[in-house]
A tleap script that builds the chain and sets N, CA, C and O, in Angstrom:
source leaprc.protein.ff14SB
mol = sequence {
  NMET ASN LEU ASP GLU LEU ARG ALA GLU ILE
  ASP ARG ILE ASP LYS ASP MET MET GLU LEU
  PHE LYS LYS ARG MET HIE VAL SER PHE LEU
  ILE GLY GLN TYR LYS LYS GLU HIE GLN LEU
  PRO VAL LEU ASP LEU LYS ARG GLU SER GLU
  LEU LEU GLU LYS ARG LYS GLN ALA LEU HIE
  ASP ASP GLY LEU TRP PRO LEU TYR LYS GLU
  PHE ILE GLN GLU VAL MET ARG LEU SER LYS
  VAL ASN GLN CGLN
}
set mol.1.N position { 8.923 18.302 -21.388 }
set mol.1.CA position { 7.840 17.446 -22.207 }
set mol.1.C position { 6.958 18.515 -22.635 }
set mol.1.O position { 7.149 19.731 -22.640 }
set mol.2.N position { 5.780 17.707 -23.059 }
set mol.2.CA position { 4.500 18.337 -23.441 }
set mol.2.C position { 2.446 17.758 -22.549 }
set mol.2.O position { 2.137 16.581 -22.361 }
set mol.3.N position { 1.771 18.626 -22.308 }
set mol.3.CA position { 1.534 18.144 -21.725 }
set mol.3.C position { 0.633 16.600 -21.839 }
set mol.3.O position { 0.166 15.812 -21.017 }
set mol.4.N position { 0.713 16.709 -23.783 }
set mol.4.CA position { 0.318 14.881 -23.452 }
set mol.4.C position { 1.269 13.820 -23.492 }
set mol.4.O position { 0.810 12.698 -23.706 }
set mol.5.N position { 2.835 13.971 -23.287 }
set mol.5.CA position { 3.751 14.093 -22.949 }
set mol.5.C position { 3.231 13.344 -21.304 }
set mol.5.O position { 2.917 12.235 -20.871 }
set mol.6.N position { 3.369 14.557 -20.870 }
set mol.6.CA position { 3.312 13.528 -18.798 }
set mol.6.C position { 1.880 12.975 -18.526 }
set mol.6.O position { 1.443 12.440 -17.507 }
set mol.7.N position { 1.134 13.308 -19.969 }
set mol.7.CA position { -0.547 12.740 -19.429 }
set mol.7.C position { 0.340 11.287 -19.446 }
set mol.7.O position { 0.615 10.533 -18.513 }
set mol.8.N position { 0.549 11.237 -20.353 }
set mol.8.CA position { 0.773 9.017 -20.693 }
set mol.8.C position { 2.316 8.786 -20.154 }
set mol.8.O position { 2.857 7.703 -20.374 }
set mol.9.N position { 2.764 9.459 -19.695 }
set mol.9.CA position { 3.843 8.866 -17.930 }
set mol.9.C position { 2.864 8.552 -16.960 }
set mol.9.O position { 2.839 7.624 -16.152 }
set mol.10.N position { 1.944 9.602 -17.195 }
set mol.10.CA position { 1.251 8.925 -15.636 }
set mol.10.C position { 0.275 7.882 -15.797 }
set mol.10.O position { 0.052 6.986 -14.983 }
set mol.11.N position { -0.378 8.091 -17.076 }
set mol.11.CA position { -0.755 6.549 -17.765 }
set mol.11.C position { -0.123 4.841 -17.228 }
set mol.11.O position { -0.462 3.788 -16.687 }
set mol.12.N position { 1.320 5.764 -18.031 }
set mol.12.CA position { 2.142 4.262 -17.634 }
set mol.12.C position { 2.290 4.341 -15.676 }
set mol.12.O position { 2.729 3.444 -14.955 }
set mol.13.N position { 1.904 5.345 -15.357 }
set mol.13.CA position { 2.852 5.132 -14.044 }
set mol.13.C position { 1.215 3.976 -13.168 }
set mol.13.O position { 1.377 3.028 -12.399 }
set mol.14.N position { 0.362 4.323 -13.475 }
set mol.14.CA position { -0.468 3.920 -13.273 }
set mol.14.C position { -1.080 2.389 -13.453 }
set mol.14.O position { -1.946 1.760 -12.845 }
set mol.15.N position { -0.352 2.139 -14.402 }
set mol.15.CA position { -0.311 0.427 -14.830 }
set mol.15.C position { 0.571 -0.100 -13.751 }
set mol.15.O position { 0.363 -1.096 -13.057 }
set mol.16.N position { 1.785 0.875 -13.703 }
set mol.16.CA position { 2.680 -0.120 -13.268 }
set mol.16.C position { 1.855 -0.407 -11.287 }
set mol.16.O position { 2.050 -1.336 -10.503 }
set mol.17.N position { 0.674 1.285 -11.093 }
set mol.17.CA position { 0.487 1.026 -9.683 }
set mol.17.C position { -0.411 -0.015 -9.578 }
set mol.17.O position { -0.563 -0.671 -8.548 }
set mol.18.N position { -1.153 -0.230 -10.856 }
set mol.18.CA position { -2.185 -1.564 -10.782 }
set mol.18.C position { -2.009 -2.918 -10.379 }
set mol.18.O position { -2.549 -3.591 -9.501 }
set mol.19.N position { -0.605 -3.306 -11.729 }
set mol.19.CA position { 0.114 -4.455 -10.910 }
set mol.19.C position { 0.716 -4.209 -9.436 }
set mol.19.O position { 0.571 -5.226 -8.758 }
set mol.20.N position { 1.074 -3.618 -9.041 }
set mol.20.CA position { 1.379 -3.878 -7.661 }
set mol.20.C position { 0.262 -3.622 -7.157 }
set mol.20.O position { -0.065 -4.611 -6.501 }
set mol.21.N position { -0.267 -3.084 -7.118 }
set mol.21.CA position { -1.591 -3.570 -6.197 }
set mol.21.C position { -2.454 -5.001 -6.334 }
set mol.21.O position { -2.796 -5.771 -5.436 }
set mol.22.N position { -2.694 -5.087 -7.848 }
set mol.22.CA position { -2.982 -6.408 -7.529 }
set mol.22.C position { -2.188 -7.477 -6.827 }
set mol.22.O position { -2.740 -8.443 -6.300 }
set mol.23.N position { -0.316 -7.211 -6.828 }
set mol.23.CA position { 0.806 -7.965 -5.617 }
set mol.23.C position { 0.135 -7.797 -4.540 }
set mol.23.O position { -0.439 -8.773 -4.057 }
set mol.24.N position { 0.031 -6.247 -3.778 }
set mol.24.CA position { -0.751 -6.502 -3.260 }
set mol.24.C position { -1.736 -6.446 -2.294 }
set mol.24.O position { -1.699 -5.972 -1.159 }
set mol.25.N position { -2.634 -7.005 -2.911 }
set mol.25.CA position { -4.039 -7.823 -2.517 }
set mol.25.C position { -3.958 -9.002 -2.828 }
set mol.25.O position { -4.614 -9.746 -2.099 }
set mol.26.N position { -3.438 -9.450 -3.585 }
set mol.26.CA position { -3.435 -11.087 -3.696 }
set mol.26.C position { -2.641 -11.411 -2.191 }
set mol.26.O position { -3.003 -12.303 -1.424 }
set mol.27.N position { -1.652 -10.621 -1.985 }
set mol.27.CA position { -0.413 -11.317 -0.549 }
set mol.27.C position { -1.311 -10.779 0.872 }
set mol.27.O position { -1.136 -11.207 2.013 }
set mol.28.N position { -2.270 -9.765 0.464 }
set mol.28.CA position { -2.912 -10.181 1.438 }
set mol.28.C position { -3.931 -10.699 1.801 }
set mol.28.O position { -4.260 -10.598 2.983 }
set mol.29.N position { -4.930 -11.588 0.640 }
set mol.29.CA position { -5.577 -12.310 0.834 }
set mol.29.C position { -5.161 -13.353 1.440 }
set mol.29.O position { -5.925 -13.936 2.209 }
set mol.30.N position { -3.478 -13.944 1.161 }
set mol.30.CA position { -3.101 -15.434 1.734 }
set mol.30.C position { -2.822 -14.872 3.213 }
set mol.30.O position { -3.305 -15.455 4.184 }
set mol.31.N position { -1.848 -13.459 3.390 }
set mol.31.CA position { -2.380 -13.402 4.960 }
set mol.31.C position { -3.610 -12.752 5.756 }
set mol.31.O position { -3.414 -12.354 6.904 }
set mol.32.N position { -4.810 -12.644 5.195 }
set mol.32.CA position { -6.169 -13.455 5.312 }
set mol.32.C position { -6.434 -14.473 5.811 }
set mol.32.O position { -6.969 -14.664 6.903 }
set mol.33.N position { -5.798 -15.798 4.447 }
set mol.33.CA position { -6.036 -16.809 5.023 }
set mol.33.C position { -5.216 -17.629 7.072 }
set mol.33.O position { -5.729 -18.023 8.119 }
set mol.34.N position { -3.746 -17.450 6.512 }
set mol.34.CA position { -3.095 -17.957 7.266 }
set mol.34.C position { -2.993 -17.074 8.723 }
set mol.34.O position { -2.272 -17.448 9.649 }
set mol.35.N position { -3.811 -15.874 8.774 }
set mol.35.CA position { -4.749 -15.480 10.143 }
set mol.35.C position { -5.702 -16.112 10.429 }
set mol.35.O position { -5.745 -16.712 11.503 }
set mol.36.N position { -6.634 -16.141 9.614 }
set mol.36.CA position { -8.123 -16.563 9.979 }
set mol.36.C position { -7.188 -18.363 10.518 }
set mol.36.O position { -6.683 -18.538 11.627 }
set mol.37.N position { -7.202 -19.159 9.661 }
set mol.37.CA position { -5.671 -20.300 9.944 }
set mol.37.C position { -5.959 -20.100 11.450 }
set mol.37.O position { -7.046 -20.412 11.936 }
set mol.38.N position { -4.462 -19.311 12.516 }
set mol.38.CA position { -4.486 -19.494 13.691 }
set mol.38.C position { -4.858 -18.397 14.480 }
set mol.38.O position { -4.236 -17.878 15.408 }
set mol.39.N position { -5.894 -18.121 14.023 }
set mol.39.CA position { -7.184 -17.386 15.167 }
set mol.39.C position { -6.724 -16.377 15.369 }
set mol.39.O position { -7.015 -16.120 16.538 }
set mol.40.N position { -5.856 -15.169 14.745 }
set mol.40.CA position { -4.706 -14.330 13.836 }
set mol.40.C position { -5.990 -12.743 14.207 }
set mol.40.O position { -7.029 -12.935 13.574 }
set mol.41.N position { -6.023 -11.851 14.755 }
set mol.41.CA position { -6.836 -10.979 14.701 }
set mol.41.C position { -6.211 -9.837 12.857 }
set mol.41.O position { -5.149 -9.314 12.523 }
set mol.42.N position { -7.184 -9.928 12.395 }
set mol.42.CA position { -6.783 -8.761 11.225 }
set mol.42.C position { -5.922 -7.723 11.413 }
set mol.42.O position { -4.995 -7.633 10.609 }
set mol.43.N position { -6.032 -6.681 12.541 }
set mol.43.CA position { -5.460 -5.590 12.739 }
set mol.43.C position { -4.223 -5.637 14.180 }
set mol.43.O position { -4.195 -5.652 15.411 }
set mol.44.N position { -3.267 -5.648 12.909 }
set mol.44.CA position { -2.174 -5.373 13.580 }
set mol.44.C position { -1.040 -4.131 13.461 }
set mol.44.O position { -0.030 -3.942 12.783 }
set mol.45.N position { -2.160 -3.001 15.048 }
set mol.45.CA position { -1.185 -1.653 15.178 }
set mol.45.C position { -0.538 -1.970 15.749 }
set mol.45.O position { -1.237 -1.604 16.694 }
set mol.46.N position { 0.606 -2.537 16.399 }
set mol.46.CA position { 2.297 -2.690 15.809 }
set mol.46.C position { 2.694 -2.367 15.117 }
set mol.46.O position { 3.328 -1.313 15.064 }
set mol.47.N position { 2.381 -3.597 13.749 }
set mol.47.CA position { 2.926 -3.861 12.480 }
set mol.47.C position { 2.515 -2.573 11.710 }
set mol.47.O position { 3.358 -2.308 10.852 }
set mol.48.N position { 1.433 -1.648 11.751 }
set mol.48.CA position { 1.298 -0.625 11.095 }
set mol.48.C position { 1.835 0.126 11.145 }
set mol.48.O position { 2.626 0.523 10.290 }
set mol.49.N position { 1.478 0.810 12.657 }
set mol.49.CA position { 3.430 1.403 12.957 }
set mol.49.C position { 4.684 1.403 12.163 }
set mol.49.O position { 5.161 2.138 11.299 }
set mol.50.N position { 5.019 0.391 12.724 }
set mol.50.CA position { 6.000 -0.216 12.528 }
set mol.50.C position { 6.560 0.178 10.623 }
set mol.50.O position { 7.287 0.977 10.032 }
set mol.51.N position { 5.683 -0.941 10.321 }
set mol.51.CA position { 5.478 -0.586 8.592 }
set mol.51.C position { 5.086 1.724 8.100 }
set mol.51.O position { 4.997 2.428 7.094 }
set mol.52.N position { 5.033 1.827 9.070 }
set mol.52.CA position { 4.727 3.893 7.987 }
set mol.52.C position { 5.629 4.224 8.927 }
set mol.52.O position { 5.388 5.426 9.032 }
set mol.53.N position { 6.758 3.933 9.909 }
set mol.53.CA position { 7.913 3.905 10.347 }
set mol.53.C position { 9.326 3.798 9.081 }
set mol.53.O position { 10.306 4.516 8.885 }
set mol.54.N position { 9.027 3.059 8.694 }
set mol.54.CA position { 9.309 1.548 7.883 }
set mol.54.C position { 9.345 3.500 6.376 }
set mol.54.O position { 10.144 4.432 6.289 }
set mol.55.N position { 8.343 3.237 5.774 }
set mol.55.CA position { 7.880 4.086 4.857 }
set mol.55.C position { 8.290 5.467 5.082 }
set mol.55.O position { 8.708 5.973 4.041 }
set mol.56.N position { 8.312 6.275 6.124 }
set mol.56.CA position { 8.846 7.522 6.453 }
set mol.56.C position { 10.704 7.944 6.157 }
set mol.56.O position { 11.537 8.811 5.892 }
set mol.57.N position { 10.421 6.502 6.472 }
set mol.57.CA position { 12.511 6.678 6.299 }
set mol.57.C position { 12.114 6.589 5.018 }
set mol.57.O position { 11.332 7.437 4.588 }
set mol.58.N position { 12.596 5.522 4.166 }
set mol.58.CA position { 13.124 5.159 3.389 }
set mol.58.C position { 11.709 6.495 2.267 }
set mol.58.O position { 11.625 5.990 1.148 }
set mol.59.N position { 10.976 7.538 2.317 }
set mol.59.CA position { 11.138 8.137 1.522 }
set mol.59.C position { 11.429 9.057 1.515 }
set mol.59.O position { 10.718 9.885 0.944 }
set mol.60.N position { 12.829 9.515 2.239 }
set mol.60.CA position { 13.630 10.711 2.438 }
set mol.60.C position { 12.954 12.284 1.846 }
set mol.60.O position { 13.621 13.047 1.146 }
set mol.61.N position { 11.274 12.618 2.357 }
set mol.61.CA position { 11.046 13.659 2.319 }
set mol.61.C position { 10.102 14.201 2.356 }
set mol.61.O position { 9.028 14.144 1.756 }
set mol.62.N position { 10.554 14.815 3.170 }
set mol.62.CA position { 9.804 15.425 4.419 }
set mol.62.C position { 7.953 16.324 3.743 }
set mol.62.O position { 7.186 16.628 4.657 }
set mol.63.N position { 7.648 16.519 2.823 }
set mol.63.CA position { 7.089 17.522 2.156 }
set mol.63.C position { 5.872 16.133 1.321 }
set mol.63.O position { 4.663 16.299 1.163 }
set mol.64.N position { 6.695 14.820 0.906 }
set mol.64.CA position { 5.368 14.168 0.053 }
set mol.64.C position { 5.175 13.577 0.882 }
set mol.64.O position { 4.359 12.753 0.470 }
set mol.65.N position { 5.571 13.180 2.944 }
set mol.65.CA position { 5.428 12.301 3.943 }
set mol.65.C position { 3.984 12.688 3.795 }
set mol.65.O position { 3.459 11.961 2.953 }
set mol.66.N position { 3.142 13.572 4.307 }
set mol.66.CA position { 1.510 13.046 4.696 }
set mol.66.C position { 0.954 13.042 3.063 }
set mol.66.O position { -0.189 12.964 2.612 }
set mol.67.N position { 1.874 13.125 2.599 }
set mol.67.CA position { 0.486 12.784 1.351 }
set mol.67.C position { 0.737 10.756 1.082 }
set mol.67.O position { -0.028 9.810 0.898 }
set mol.68.N position { 2.551 10.971 1.235 }
set mol.68.CA position { 1.992 9.132 1.084 }
set mol.68.C position { 1.939 8.567 2.236 }
set mol.68.O position { 2.019 7.339 2.212 }
set mol.69.N position { 1.798 9.210 3.534 }
set mol.69.CA position { 0.940 8.104 4.684 }
set mol.69.C position { -0.194 8.193 4.499 }
set mol.69.O position { -0.943 7.224 4.381 }
set mol.70.N position { -0.674 9.862 4.414 }
set mol.70.CA position { -2.252 9.130 3.813 }
set mol.70.C position { -2.577 7.855 2.706 }
set mol.70.O position { -3.334 6.923 2.977 }
set mol.71.N position { -1.775 8.023 1.274 }
set mol.71.CA position { -2.087 6.445 0.464 }
set mol.71.C position { -1.842 5.559 0.955 }
set mol.71.O position { -2.560 4.644 0.551 }
set mol.72.N position { -0.731 5.074 2.137 }
set mol.72.CA position { 0.051 3.944 2.366 }
set mol.72.C position { -1.052 3.494 3.237 }
set mol.72.O position { -1.636 2.437 2.996 }
set mol.73.N position { -1.429 4.402 4.449 }
set mol.73.CA position { -2.899 4.432 5.084 }
set mol.73.C position { -4.160 3.993 4.486 }
set mol.73.O position { -5.093 3.587 5.180 }
set mol.74.N position { -4.197 4.054 3.447 }
set mol.74.CA position { -5.595 4.009 2.357 }
set mol.74.C position { -5.121 2.632 1.800 }
set mol.74.O position { -6.062 1.879 2.052 }
set mol.75.N position { -4.539 2.203 1.424 }
set mol.75.CA position { -3.512 1.187 0.707 }
set mol.75.C position { -3.777 -0.222 1.904 }
set mol.75.O position { -4.215 -1.332 1.600 }
set mol.76.N position { -3.324 0.290 3.413 }
set mol.76.CA position { -3.616 -1.286 4.412 }
set mol.76.C position { -4.923 -1.010 4.562 }
set mol.76.O position { -5.350 -2.092 4.159 }
set mol.77.N position { -6.053 -0.288 4.878 }
set mol.77.CA position { -7.025 -0.757 4.410 }
set mol.77.C position { -8.350 -1.783 4.297 }
set mol.77.O position { -9.175 -2.522 4.833 }
set mol.78.N position { -7.513 -0.830 2.520 }
set mol.78.CA position { -7.553 -2.361 1.477 }
set mol.78.C position { -6.653 -3.394 1.400 }
set mol.78.O position { -6.709 -4.222 0.491 }
set mol.79.N position { -5.827 -3.424 2.270 }
set mol.79.CA position { -5.871 -4.974 2.643 }
set mol.79.C position { -6.350 -5.148 3.339 }
set mol.79.O position { -6.751 -6.294 3.139 }
set mol.80.N position { -7.051 -4.532 5.040 }
set mol.80.CA position { -7.341 -4.993 6.146 }
set mol.80.C position { -8.674 -6.102 5.370 }
set mol.80.O position { -9.082 -7.227 5.658 }
set mol.81.N position { -9.101 -4.926 4.102 }
set mol.81.CA position { -10.882 -5.116 3.941 }
set mol.81.C position { -10.794 -7.017 3.297 }
set mol.81.O position { -11.483 -8.010 3.533 }
set mol.82.N position { -9.395 -6.721 2.302 }
set mol.82.CA position { -9.275 -7.714 1.802 }
set mol.82.C position { -8.904 -9.719 2.344 }
set mol.82.O position { -9.047 -10.866 1.922 }
set mol.83.N position { -8.357 -8.918 3.558 }
set mol.83.CA position { -8.288 -10.066 4.599 }
set mol.83.C position { -9.457 -10.406 5.151 }
set mol.83.O position { -9.906 -11.449 5.627 }
set mol.84.N position { -9.822 -9.428 5.008 }
set mol.84.CA position { -11.498 -10.235 5.167 }
set mol.84.C position { -12.130 -11.034 5.135 }
set mol.84.O position { -13.326 -10.885 5.382 }
savepdb mol mol.pdb
quit
């Protein structure tokens, strides 16, 4: 593949990620509504810890894990902002 083809592939991936991000933010908003209705805190450290461990196991790539961990932690941070 040449550089233009690789960049086009990145563009396609970014578009897919954007659609998934929108879906995740919609669901996180609904979770936020549920938490407000049931007087639950937005922050759930146990859930976050469990999610990170599950994602680490599913990734199967110790070299990429530090980057993916940072990525998913940022997505979780944004989800919490969206819940409020």
